[in-house]
Backbone as numpy.savetxt, mean C-alpha at the origin, in Angstrom:
# Nx Ny Nz CAx CAy CAz Cx Cy Cz
16.46 -20.07 -10.55 15.61 -18.89 -10.55 16.50 -17.65 -10.55
16.15 -16.69 -11.36 16.96 -15.49 -11.46 16.62 -14.50 -10.35
17.38 -13.42 -10.32 17.24 -12.41 -9.27 15.86 -11.75 -9.30
15.36 -11.45 -10.49 14.06 -10.80 -10.61 12.93 -11.71 -10.12
13.04 -13.00 -10.35 12.05 -13.95 -9.86 12.00 -13.98 -8.34
13.16 -13.91 -7.71 13.22 -13.89 -6.25 12.60 -12.61 -5.71
12.89 -11.49 -6.36 12.32 -10.21 -5.94 10.79 -10.24 -6.06
10.28 -10.80 -7.14 8.82 -10.88 -7.33 8.18 -11.75 -6.26
8.81 -12.85 -5.91 8.27 -13.73 -4.86 8.26 -13.01 -3.51
9.33 -12.30 -3.19 9.39 -11.56 -1.92 8.33 -10.46 -1.89
8.20 -9.73 -3.01 7.19 -8.68 -3.07 5.77 -9.25 -2.95
5.54 -10.40 -3.55 4.23 -11.04 -3.46 3.90 -11.42 -2.02
4.87 -11.96 -1.31 4.65 -12.32 0.09 4.36 -11.09 0.94
5.13 -10.02 0.72 4.89 -8.78 1.47 3.52 -8.20 1.13
3.14 -8.27 -0.14 1.83 -7.77 -0.58 0.70 -8.53 0.10
0.80 -9.83 0.13 -0.24 -10.65 0.76 -0.32 -10.38 2.26
0.83 -10.30 2.92 0.84 -10.02 4.37 0.28 -8.64 4.68
0.64 -7.65 3.87 0.12 -6.29 4.11 -1.38 -6.23 3.87
-1.86 -6.93 2.83 -3.30 -6.94 2.56 -4.06 -7.63 3.69
-3.54 -8.73 4.20 -4.18 -9.40 5.34 -4.14 -8.52 6.58
-3.06 -7.78 6.75 -2.94 -6.88 7.89 -3.97 -5.75 7.81
-4.22 -5.26 6.60 -5.25 -4.23 6.42 -6.61 -4.76 6.84
-6.89 -6.00 6.50 -8.19 -6.59 6.81 -8.34 -6.87 8.30
-7.29 -7.36 8.95 -7.38 -7.84 10.33 -7.18 -6.77 11.39
-6.51 -5.67 11.08 -6.19 -4.70 12.13 -7.41 -3.90 12.54
-7.44 -3.48 13.78 -8.55 -2.69 14.31 -8.24 -1.19 14.26
-6.97 -0.82 14.26 -6.57 0.58 14.25 -6.60 1.13 12.83
-7.31 2.23 12.65 -7.48 2.78 11.31 -6.19 3.34 10.72
-5.38 3.98 11.55 -4.13 4.55 11.06 -3.20 3.44 10.57
-3.14 2.36 11.31 -2.31 1.22 10.91 -2.82 0.62 9.61
-4.13 0.55 9.46 -4.72 0.01 8.23 -4.40 0.90 7.04
-4.41 2.21 7.23 -4.08 3.12 6.14 -2.62 2.98 5.73
-1.74 2.85 6.70 -0.31 2.68 6.39 -0.08 1.36 5.66
-0.73 0.30 6.10 -0.60 -0.99 5.42 -1.19 -0.92 4.01
-2.26 -0.16 3.84 -2.83 0.03 2.51 -1.87 0.78 1.60
-1.15 1.73 2.16 -0.13 2.44 1.38 0.99 1.50 0.96
1.34 0.55 1.81 2.35 -0.45 1.45 1.87 -1.31 0.29
0.59 -1.70 0.32 0.03 -2.47 -0.79 0.11 -1.68 -2.09
-0.23 -0.40 -2.05 -0.15 0.43 -3.25 1.28 0.61 -3.72
2.21 0.74 -2.78 3.61 0.88 -3.15 4.13 -0.37 -3.85
3.77 -1.52 -3.35 4.22 -2.76 -3.98 3.57 -2.94 -5.34
2.31 -2.54 -5.47 1.66 -2.57 -6.78 2.39 -1.65 -7.76
2.83 -0.52 -7.26 3.60 0.40 -8.10 4.92 -0.23 -8.54
5.57 -0.94 -7.66 6.82 -1.62 -8.02 6.56 -2.71 -9.05
5.44 -3.43 -8.89 5.06 -4.44 -9.90 4.88 -3.81 -11.28
4.19 -2.68 -11.33 3.99 -2.02 -12.61 5.32 -1.60 -13.23
6.26 -1.17 -12.41 7.57 -0.79 -12.93 8.32 -2.01 -13.47
8.22 -3.13 -12.75 8.86 -4.37 -13.21 8.24 -4.82 -14.54
6.94 -4.59 -14.70 6.25 -4.97 -15.93 6.45 -3.94 -17.05
7.38 -3.02 -16.86 7.76 -2.01 -17.84 6.61 -1.08 -18.19
5.89 -0.65 -17.17 4.85 0.36 -17.32 5.14 1.49 -16.33
6.19 2.28 -16.61 6.59 3.30 -15.63 5.56 4.41 -15.44
4.78 4.72 -16.48 3.75 5.75 -16.33 2.65 5.30 -15.36
2.26 4.05 -15.45 1.26 3.51 -14.53 1.85 3.41 -13.12
3.12 3.05 -13.04 3.79 2.95 -11.73 3.84 4.31 -11.04
4.17 5.35 -11.79 4.21 6.69 -11.20 2.82 7.16 -10.77
1.82 6.85 -11.58 0.46 7.24 -11.23 0.00 6.50 -9.98
0.27 5.22 -9.90 -0.10 4.43 -8.71 0.63 4.95 -7.48
1.89 5.30 -7.63 2.65 5.81 -6.49 2.10 7.16 -6.04
1.79 8.02 -6.99 1.30 9.36 -6.63 -0.09 9.32 -6.03
-0.98 8.57 -6.65 -2.37 8.54 -6.18 -2.55 7.53 -5.05
-2.11 6.29 -5.28 -2.34 5.24 -4.30 -1.57 5.42 -3.01
-0.30 5.75 -3.13 0.52 5.90 -1.93 0.40 7.30 -1.36
0.49 8.29 -2.22 0.54 9.66 -1.73 -0.81 10.26 -1.40
-1.59 10.53 -2.41 -2.83 11.29 -2.22 -3.86 10.55 -1.37
-4.08 9.28 -1.65 -5.08 8.52 -0.89 -4.70 8.42 0.58
-3.44 8.19 0.86 -2.99 8.08 2.25 -3.19 9.40 2.98
-2.86 10.50 2.33 -3.03 11.81 2.95 -4.51 12.09 3.22
-5.37 11.79 2.25 -6.80 12.03 2.43 -7.36 11.17 3.56
-6.97 9.90 3.61 -7.44 9.03 4.69 -6.95 9.51 6.05
-5.70 9.93 6.14 -5.15 10.40 7.42 -5.86 11.67 7.89
-6.12 12.59 6.97 -6.83 13.81 7.35 -8.25 13.47 7.81
-8.90 12.56 7.11 -10.26 12.15 7.48 -10.28 11.48 8.85
-9.33 10.61 9.11 -9.28 9.93 10.42 -9.02 10.94 11.52
-8.15 11.91 11.26 -7.84 12.91 12.28 -9.04 13.81 12.57
-9.85 14.08 11.56 -10.99 14.98 11.73 -12.21 14.30 12.36
-12.25 12.97 12.33 -13.39 12.28 12.93 -13.15 12.00 14.40
-14.25 11.84 15.13 -14.16 11.56 16.56 -14.10 10.06 16.76
-13.23 9.62 17.67 -13.13 8.20 17.96 -14.00 7.88 19.17
-14.47 6.65 19.23 -15.33 6.23 20.34 -14.57 6.11 21.65
-13.26 5.82 21.57 -12.48 5.63 22.77 -12.29 6.94 23.56
-12.33 8.05 22.86 -12.04 9.34 23.51 -13.23 9.93 24.17
């Protein structure tokens, strides 16, 4: 197996673990950060598949803008614990 194959397998494992973590975690901030990791790995996949324009768009929107919007929304809402 070549180096790129090993990288894809490692990224796939991290992607699956992060996606499961998003589903199972109770803390919203942690779920948003794990969701950003999923988007980042998807962006890396697109780059490996030689689609750099899609990779940049996924990185900008999926990792950057969506994470910021979710964090602002979580901060502005009231939590039940408080």
